[in-house]
C-alpha positions in Angstrom: -11.5 -5.8 -15.8 -9.3 -8.0 -13.6 -10.2 -11.2 -12.4 -11.7 -12.6 -9.1 -9.8 -14.8 -7.1 -10.7 -17.0 -4.2 -9.0 -17.1 -1.0 -6.9 -20.5 -1.8 -5.7 -18.9 -5.1 -4.4 -15.8 -3.6 -2.7 -18.3 -1.0 -1.2 -19.7 -4.1 0.2 -17.2 -5.8 1.5 -16.0 -2.7 3.3 -19.0 -2.1 4.4 -18.9 -6.2 5.6 -15.5 -5.4 7.8 -15.8 -2.2 11.0 -16.4 -4.4 10.6 -13.7 -6.9 12.9 -10.5 -7.1 11.2 -7.5 -7.3 11.1 -6.5 -11.1 10.3 -3.0 -11.5 10.7 -0.3 -8.5 8.3 2.9 -8.8 10.6 5.8 -8.3 10.1 9.7 -7.4 8.0 10.4 -10.3 5.3 7.6 -9.2 3.1 6.0 -11.9 4.0 7.2 -15.3 2.5 6.0 -18.5 5.7 4.2 -19.4 5.8 2.2 -16.0 2.1 0.7 -16.6 3.6 -0.1 -20.2 6.5 -2.0 -18.3 4.0 -3.3 -15.5 1.6 -4.8 -18.4 4.8 -6.1 -20.9 6.0 -7.5 -17.3 2.7 -9.2 -16.7 2.0 -10.6 -20.0 5.5 -12.1 -19.8 5.5 -13.6 -16.3 1.6 -13.5 -15.4 3.0 -12.7 -11.6 5.7 -10.2 -10.6 6.6 -8.2 -7.2 6.8 -4.2 -7.5 8.7 -1.7 -5.2 7.0 1.0 -5.0 8.7 4.1 -3.2 7.7 6.7 -0.4 7.6 7.0 3.6 3.1 7.7 3.3 1.8 4.6 3.9 -1.6 6.0 2.7 0.1 7.4 -0.5 1.9 3.9 -1.1 -1.0 2.3 -0.7 -3.1 4.4 -3.2 -0.2 4.2 -5.6 -0.5 0.4 -5.6 -4.2 0.2 -6.0 -4.1 3.0 -9.2 -1.1 0.6 -10.8 -3.1 -2.5 -10.3 -6.1 -0.4 -11.8 -4.5 1.1 -14.8 -2.7 -2.4 -15.4 -5.9 -4.3 -14.9 -4.5 -6.6 -12.6 -5.2 -8.5 -9.4 -3.0 -7.5 -6.2 -2.0 -10.3 -4.7 -0.3 -9.6 -1.6 1.7 -6.0 -0.5 4.1 -6.1 2.5 5.8 -2.8 3.2 7.4 -1.6 -0.2 6.6 -4.7 -2.2 3.4 -5.3 -3.9 2.7 -9.1 -5.9 0.6 -8.5 -8.9 -0.9 -11.3 -10.8 -2.7 -10.9 -14.5 -3.3 -14.1 -16.6 -1.8 -14.1 -20.3 -3.8 -13.7 -22.6 -2.3 -16.3 -25.1 -0.6 -18.4 -23.1 -0.9 -19.4 -19.4 1.9 -19.9 -17.5 0.6 -20.3 -14.1 -2.6 -22.8 -13.7 -4.4 -21.9 -10.6 -6.0 -24.3 -8.1 -9.7 -24.6 -8.9 -12.4 -22.2 -6.8 
């Protein structure tokens, strides 16, 4: 179950994600189990990642982003155009310390 973030925490994470490059890209095959596994692995290592989602239809992109967030057990921090920012705290060690709620 994804964690709930306050507006201040989302603002903080958006600032942290500003300088990040997209490390994964959703292609023509859509969201596969392999992609979900890669997103989960990247989130475990980095906690905050950017993912590019291909597709011309806005509603389809939004649905793919929501599905990816749900399947990877992550929180959607921000979506701008084709790029989505996901956050999930690490299980063992947290790299990002969020501001208090």
